[in-house]
C-alpha positions in Angstrom: 177.1 82.2 73.6 180.1 83.2 71.4 178.8 80.9 68.8 175.4 82.5 68.9 176.9 85.9 68.4 178.9 84.6 65.4 175.7 83.1 63.9 173.9 86.4 64.5 176.6 88.4 62.9 176.8 86.1 59.9 173.0 86.1 59.4 173.0 89.9 59.8 175.7 90.4 57.1 173.9 87.9 54.9 170.7 89.8 55.2 172.5 93.1 54.6 174.2 91.6 51.5 170.9 90.4 50.1 169.2 93.7 50.8 172.0 95.6 49.0 171.7 93.2 46.1 168.0 93.7 45.7 168.5 97.5 46.2 171.0 97.8 43.4 169.0 95.4 41.2 165.9 97.6 41.7 168.0 100.8 41.0 169.3 99.2 37.8 165.8 98.4 36.7 164.6 101.9 37.5 167.5 103.4 35.6 166.8 101.2 32.6 163.1 102.3 32.6 164.1 106.0 32.9 167.1 106.1 30.6 166.1 103.7 27.8 163.2 104.7 25.5 161.2 102.1 23.6 159.5 102.9 20.3 157.2 101.0 18.0 157.0 102.1 14.4 154.3 100.6 12.1 155.0 100.2 8.4 158.8 100.4 9.1 160.1 98.2 6.3 160.4 101.0 3.7 159.9 104.7 2.9 159.2 107.2 5.6 158.7 104.4 8.2 162.1 102.9 7.7 163.7 106.4 7.9 161.8 107.1 11.1 163.2 103.9 12.6 166.7 104.9 11.5 166.5 108.4 13.0 165.0 107.2 16.3 167.6 104.5 16.6 170.4 107.0 15.8 169.1 109.1 18.7 169.5 106.2 21.2 165.9 104.9 21.1 165.4 101.1 21.1 163.1 100.6 18.1 160.7 97.8 17.3 160.3 98.0 13.5 157.0 96.4 12.5 155.7 95.4 9.1 153.0 93.1 7.7 155.5 91.3 5.5 158.0 89.4 7.7 160.6 88.9 5.0 160.7 92.6 4.1 160.7 93.7 7.7 163.6 91.5 8.7 165.5 92.6 5.6 165.0 96.3 6.6 166.4 95.6 10.1 169.4 93.8 8.6 170.1 96.6 6.2 169.9 99.3 8.9 172.1 97.2 11.1 174.7 96.6 8.4 174.7 100.0 6.7 174.4 102.3 9.7 175.7 100.1 12.6 172.4 100.4 14.4 172.1 97.4 16.7 169.1 98.8 18.7 166.5 97.9 16.1 164.5 94.6 16.2 161.6 93.3 14.0 158.2 92.2 15.0 155.5 91.2 12.5 152.4 93.3 12.7 149.2 93.6 10.6 147.4 96.8 11.8 144.1 95.5 10.5 144.3 92.3 12.6 143.2 92.6 16.2 145.1 89.4 17.2 148.3 90.7 15.6 147.9 93.9 17.5 147.4 92.1 20.8 150.4 89.9 20.1 152.6 93.0 19.7 151.2 94.6 22.9 152.0 91.4 24.9 155.5 91.3 23.4 156.2 94.9 24.4 154.7 94.4 27.9 156.7 91.2 28.6 160.0 92.2 27.1 160.2 95.8 28.1 157.5 96.6 30.5 156.7 99.9 28.9 156.3 101.8 25.6 157.5 105.4 25.3 156.9 106.2 21.6 154.3 104.9 19.1 154.5 106.0 15.5 151.4 105.0 13.6 153.0 105.2 10.1 151.5 102.2 8.3 149.1 103.1 5.5 148.2 102.5 1.8 148.1 104.9 -1.1 146.0 105.3 -4.2 146.7 106.3 -7.7 145.8 109.6 -9.1 146.1 111.8 -6.0 147.6 115.3 -5.9 150.0 116.9 -3.5 147.5 119.4 -2.2 144.5 118.6 0.0 141.6 121.0 0.3 139.2 119.4 2.7 136.4 121.8 1.6 136.3 119.9 -1.7 136.1 116.5 0.1 133.8 116.8 3.1 130.3 118.3 3.3 129.4 121.1 5.8 127.5 118.9 8.2 130.4 116.4 8.6 133.0 119.2 8.8 131.2 120.8 11.7 131.0 117.5 13.5 134.7 116.8 13.0 135.6 120.2 14.4 133.3 119.9 17.4 136.0 118.1 19.4 134.2 118.5 22.8 131.3 116.3 21.6 133.1 114.1 19.2 133.5 110.4 20.2 135.2 107.3 18.8 131.7 105.8 18.2 130.6 108.9 16.3 133.7 108.8 14.1 132.9 105.1 13.3 129.4 106.1 12.4 130.6 108.9 10.1 133.1 106.5 8.4 130.4 103.9 7.9 127.9 106.4 6.4 130.5 107.7 4.0 131.2 104.1 2.8 127.5 103.5 2.4 127.1 106.6 0.3 130.1 105.5 -1.8 128.7 102.0 -2.3 125.2 103.3 -3.1 126.7 105.9 -5.5 124.8 108.6 -3.6 127.7 110.8 -2.5 126.6 113.8 -4.5 123.0 113.6 -3.1 124.5 113.6 0.4 126.5 116.7 -0.3 129.9 115.0 -0.9 131.9 115.6 -4.0 131.0 112.9 -6.6 134.4 111.2 -6.3 136.3 112.2 -3.2 139.5 110.4 -2.7 139.3 107.7 -0.1 142.8 108.5 1.1 141.9 112.1 1.9 138.7 111.1 3.8 140.8 108.5 5.8 143.2 111.3 6.8 140.3 113.5 8.0 138.9 110.6 10.0 142.4 109.9 11.5 142.9 113.5 12.5 139.5 113.4 14.3 140.4 110.1 16.0 143.7 111.5 17.1 142.0 114.5 18.7 139.6 112.3 20.6 142.4 110.2 21.9 144.3 113.3 23.0 141.3 114.5 24.8 140.7 111.1 26.5 144.4 110.5 27.6 145.7 113.9 28.8 148.7 112.3 30.4 150.0 111.1 27.0 151.2 113.4 24.2 149.2 112.5 21.1 149.6 114.5 17.8 149.2 114.3 14.1 152.1 114.9 11.7 151.9 115.5 8.0 155.3 114.5 6.5 154.7 116.5 3.3 154.8 115.3 -0.3 157.6 112.7 0.0 159.2 110.7 -2.8 158.1 107.1 -1.9 156.2 104.2 -3.5 153.0 105.7 -2.1 153.4 108.8 -4.2 154.6 106.8 -7.2 158.1 108.4 -6.6 156.8 111.8 -7.7 157.2 113.5 -4.3 159.2 116.7 -3.8 160.8 115.7 -0.5 163.3 113.0 0.4 162.4 110.3 2.9 164.9 111.9 5.3 163.1 115.2 5.0 159.7 113.5 5.4 160.8 111.8 8.6 162.0 115.0 10.3 158.6 116.0 11.6 157.5 112.7 13.1 160.9 112.1 14.7 161.0 115.7 16.1 157.5 115.2 17.7 158.4 111.7 18.9 161.5 112.8 20.7 160.0 115.9 22.3 160.0 115.8 26.1 156.3 116.3 27.0 155.7 118.7 24.2 152.2 120.0 23.2 149.4 117.5 22.6 146.3 117.6 20.4 148.2 119.4 17.7 148.6 119.0 13.9 152.1 119.4 12.6 152.8 120.4 9.0 156.2 118.8 8.9 158.0 120.4 11.8 155.6 123.4 12.4 152.4 123.4 14.4 149.5 124.1 12.0 145.7 123.8 12.2 143.4 120.9 11.8 
């Protein structure tokens, strides 16, 4: 009888010990998920993207710096670690035009971290001969402008259709006949499309903060190093919006100030 009591007591304390172990383990996991923020920055190997990675990491965010070129991406991480003692930046190869590459990154984030707090879609390409001012009235015709501004009825599918029709007009050399300027800059049109897409996403996912940020005319390779702002100044807006705790959504920021689409 005494032996049975001893076994009962031993089993009870073993069960209690295991329960406490799992309890504290779960608490640690919850604290990790709450306290540690994970960010993905596309096009992070140079320019504004690299500076965004630096500023986010300096604010305690664990950053996944992505780039299409693996060598340049890894070099960027090594430089940020060496020069600024930032050990919370890792590299992952990403080509934003490749669906399999995007899926690979998504699986990596899910398996390694179980969540994603911040996504900065920074990757892009530039073109020669652009100016530092954009007047969308000189780029897009009235019909398309009205559709882009009608956010309640705009859909991802319609944005795709508008993009395809513009490309067809460009290929057929019929832009002017379809009330576009003869040679609108592709970069400008792409930004208009991206702004519209961002607004549709913001409308569709109300629990997520989704915004556009214009960094300004920054001195980078994309501007042929003619920009008026430093990369540090250019990164201020995106980082401010990224670090905001449930700030406004469906907004357009001109650097750090809310502007209009």
